[in-house]
C-alpha positions as CSV (number, residue, x, y, z in Angstrom):
1,M,10.7,-59.7,-58.5
2,K,14.4,-60.9,-58.0
3,R,16.2,-60.4,-54.8
4,L,19.2,-58.3,-54.3
5,P,22.4,-60.2,-53.9
6,V,23.7,-58.4,-50.8
7,G,26.9,-60.0,-49.6
8,L,27.1,-62.7,-52.3
9,Q,30.4,-63.0,-54.2
10,T,30.0,-66.1,-56.4
11,F,28.4,-66.1,-59.8
12,R,26.8,-69.6,-59.4
13,K,25.0,-68.5,-56.1
14,L,23.6,-65.5,-57.9
15,I,22.4,-67.3,-60.8
16,D,21.1,-70.5,-59.0
17,G,19.6,-68.3,-56.2
18,N,17.6,-66.3,-58.8
19,Y,19.2,-63.0,-57.6
20,L,19.5,-59.8,-59.6
21,Y,22.4,-59.8,-61.8
22,V,23.4,-56.9,-64.2
23,D,24.8,-58.6,-67.3
24,K,28.3,-57.5,-67.9
25,T,29.4,-60.5,-69.9
26,E,29.8,-58.5,-73.0
27,Y,32.6,-56.5,-71.3
28,I,34.0,-59.7,-69.8
29,H,34.2,-61.2,-73.2
30,K,36.1,-58.1,-74.6
31,L,38.6,-58.5,-71.6
32,I,39.2,-62.1,-72.7
33,V,39.6,-61.7,-76.4
34,Q,41.2,-58.2,-76.6
35,G,43.6,-58.2,-73.7
36,S,46.6,-59.7,-72.3
37,V,47.4,-58.6,-68.8
38,Y,45.2,-56.7,-66.4
39,F,45.5,-55.2,-62.9
40,F,42.2,-54.6,-61.1
41,S,42.8,-52.0,-58.5
42,R,39.4,-51.2,-57.3
43,P,38.5,-50.6,-53.6
44,R,36.9,-53.1,-51.4
45,R,33.3,-54.2,-52.1
46,F,33.4,-53.3,-55.8
47,G,32.9,-56.7,-57.4
48,K,36.4,-58.1,-57.9
49,S,35.5,-61.4,-56.3
50,L,32.3,-61.7,-58.4
51,L,34.3,-60.9,-61.6
52,I,36.9,-63.7,-60.8
53,S,34.1,-66.0,-60.0
54,T,32.4,-65.3,-63.3
55,L,35.6,-65.7,-65.2
56,N,36.2,-69.0,-63.4
57,E,32.9,-70.3,-64.6
58,I,33.4,-69.2,-68.1
59,F,36.7,-70.9,-68.3
60,E,35.3,-74.1,-66.8
61,G,32.7,-74.2,-69.6
62,K,29.6,-73.9,-67.3
63,K,27.4,-72.9,-70.2
64,E,24.1,-73.6,-68.4
65,L,24.9,-70.7,-65.9
66,F,25.0,-68.1,-68.8
67,K,21.9,-69.2,-70.8
68,D,20.2,-65.9,-70.3
69,L,23.2,-63.6,-70.7
70,W,24.9,-61.9,-73.6
71,I,28.0,-64.2,-73.7
72,Y,25.8,-67.3,-74.3
73,K,24.1,-66.0,-77.4
74,W,27.1,-64.1,-79.0
75,A,30.3,-65.9,-77.8
76,K,31.4,-69.4,-78.4
77,L,31.7,-70.8,-74.9
């Protein structure tokens, strides 16, 4: 059973630490390919830092982190 990522805000730590991660990479991919400018105005503790960390890993080309996720299979990283 995977551990809950309480207090973790970096994608790499979640994946490397074998924490529970709900795969939202399909939606992240849609943001990247369909959008232009976004303003994220969600309250504190709602995952903005994790989203930015995930985007950072995608754009740096860290394919090995995404091997079990939607974006690895369907998008060209």
